[in-house]
FILUMVEX-807604 format. One record per residue: residue in three letters; x negated, y, z of N, C-alpha, C in turn. Coordinates in steps of 0.05 Angstrom, whole numbers, plus 5000, padded with zeros to 4 digits. Example, Ala and Ser with C-alpha at 12.3 -4.5 7.8 and 13.67 -1.06 7.14 Angstrom:
// residues 2
ALA473648865156475449105156473649345156;SER474349555142472749795143474250015157;
END
This chain:
// residues 150
MET583927867668583027707690584527437692;LEU586927427687588727177688587426977668;ARG586527067644585426877625582926747636;ARG581226897647578826787659579426597683;VAL581026687701581826507723583126237712;THR584826267694586026027682583925847671;SER582025977655580025787643578225647663;PHE577325807682575725687704577425467719;LEU579725527725581325337738581825067723;MET582125087697582224867681579624717682;LEU577424867679574624747678574124587705;PHE574724707727574224597755576124337758;ALA578724377750580524157751579623907734;PHE578823977711577623777692575423607706;VAL573523767716571023637728572023467752;ILE573823547768574823377790576323147780;MET577923157758579422957747577422737736;VAL575122837723573322647712571922487735;LEU571122627757569822507779572022307793;SER574322387797576322197808576921957789;GLY576922017764577321797746575021627745;ILE572621707749570221507751570621347778;ALA571221507799571721357824573721127823;ASP575921187808578220987804576920767785;PHE575420827766574520637747572620437761;ILE571120537779569020337793570020227818;SER572220317830573320217854574819967852;PRO574919817874576119537873579119597868;PHE580419397857583319407854584919387881;GLY587319507881589219477904587819517932;ARG588919337949588219377979585319297984;LEU584119157965581219077971579519317978;SER580119547966578219797972578619848001;MET581119818013581319878041580119668059;MET580319408050579219188064576219208068;ILE575019288046571919308048571019588054;HIS572919778061572120058068570420178045;TRP571420148020570020247998570120567997;THR567820687993567820967989565821047966;PHE566321287953564821377932564321687941;LEU561921757941561122047950562622097976;GLY562921927994564221988020567221968021;LEU568521927999571521918000572521637994;ASP574621548006575821287999577621307976;LYS578521067966580121057941582621227942;MET583921227967586421377969586021687966;ARG583721777978583122077975582322117947;TRP581021967933580422007904582922007888;LEU584821837894587221827880588922087885;ALA588822167910590222427918589122647903;LEU586422667901585122877887585822877855;HIS585822637847586522597817589422707811;ILE591222627829594022717826594323027827;ILE593023147848593523427855592123577831;PHE589823497824588423657801589423597774;MET590823377771592423327745594723527744;VAL596023567766598223787767597024047761;VAL594724127775593624377773592824417744;PHE591324227733590624237703592824277686;THR595024127690597524157674598724437676;LEU599024527699600024807702598325027690;ALA595924997695593825187683593825157653;GLY594224917642594524867612597025017603;VAL599025007616601525157607601125467607;VAL599725547629599025837628597125907606;HIS595125737599593225767580594725787551;ILE596725607547598125617521599825867521;TRP601025957543602426207542600926437536;LEU598426457548596526667544595326667515;ASN595226427502593926407474595926327454;ILE598326417458600426337437599926447409;LYS598826687408598226807382596126657366;PRO593826577380592026417367593026127360;ILE594626027376595925767369597625787344;LYS599326017344600826037319599226077297;ALA596926217298595026257276594125997265;TYR593625787284592625537276594725397259;LEU597125487262599425347248600025487221;LYS598325647213598725777187596825697166;ASN597725657140595725597119594325847110;LYS592725787088591226007076592826237067;SER595226187058597026397048598626527072;ARG597926447096599026577121601926487126;LYS602726267114605526137119605225937140;MET607225927156607525737180607825467168;VAL605925297177606024997170605724847195;VAL607824677200607724517225605524327226;LEU605124177205602923987204600424067189;THR598924227200596324317187594324077186;LYS592424107169590423907166589123847193;GLU588424037208587023977234589123847254;MET591523947251593523807271594023527264;VAL594023447237594423177229591923017238;ILE589623127236587222987243587522897275;ALA588123127290588123097318590522897326;LEU592622917311594822717319594022437310;LEU592722407287591722127277589722027299;ILE587922167310586122097329587522007355;THR589522167363590922117388592621837386;VAL594021817362595621587357594121337354;GLY591521367341589721137339588721057365;LEU587821247383586721167408589021047426;PHE591421157424593621047439594320757430;THR594520717403595220457393592920247399;ALA590320337396588020167402588120077431;THR588920257448589020197478591320017484;VAL593720067474595919877478595619607468;TYR594619587444594119307431591519197436;LYS590019327456587319207464585319157443;TYR584919367426582919347404580219427414;ALA578219287403575419347408574719637394;PRO573219807401571419777424572919877452;LEU575119977448576620107472577019887493;GLU577619667487578419437505575819367522;SER573419427511570919377526570819557551;PHE571919797550572219957575573919837595;VAL576119717588577819577605576419347616;LYS574919187602573418957612571419047631;LEU570119257625568019357643569319447670;ASN571719537669573319607693573519347709;LYS574319147694575018887708572318787720;GLY570118817706567518727716567018847741;PHE567419097745567119247771568819117793;ASN571219067785573018947804572118657815;ASP571418507792570118237800567818247819;TYR566118447815563718497832564918547860;TRP566718727865567718787890569118537905;ILE570518377889571718147898569617937910;ALA567417897893565117727901564017827925;LYS563418097926562218207951563718177976;PHE566318207972568318167995568217898005;LYS568217697987568117417994565417348008;GLU563217457999560817418012560617528040;GLU561717778043561717898068563717748090;ARG566017648079567717518096566517248105;LEU565217108086563916848094561616908114;ALA560017108110557917188128558917228157;LYS561417388157562617438184563617178198;LEU564717008181565716738193563216578203;LYS561216578188558816418196557516538221;ALA557616798223556516948247558216868271;HIS560716818267562416758291562716438296;GLY561016308280561016008283563515878270;MET564716018252567115918239566615878209;GLY564515718202563915648175566315528161;MET566015478137567915358120568415078129;PRO571014998132571514718141570514508123;VAL569614288132568614088114570813878109;ARG571213828084573213628074572113348075;ARG573513158084572412888085574412718069;
END
């Protein structure tokens, strides 16, 4: 039963982390989200951040339990065809290279990964423009349009 509960807990935590990650990705940077009362699926940025943090901890703890419950298969993954323990199996090296490659490409701003960062900035630029439009509309509604320079 513990294996199934752990697996489902990891699944549900993963789904919530994906949703909260999407919310963070499309939300305005910094305090702007509070200034424009930004929400996604009824929750503001701070609630999405709280969900992301809590379910990251849940996912991590469930992951530790998952590893503990599956230590035998994990050890089997570390053995070669002659059943000898090998720390760097072919599959581990592939996974490690993918991880290091993604990490490096992100840190050094390589395409196409940098495109995701630019898309995130594009969302923020949209929210800034929307905030400026709303603020200007409120000023005009109160008869306080932009001052005219002479």
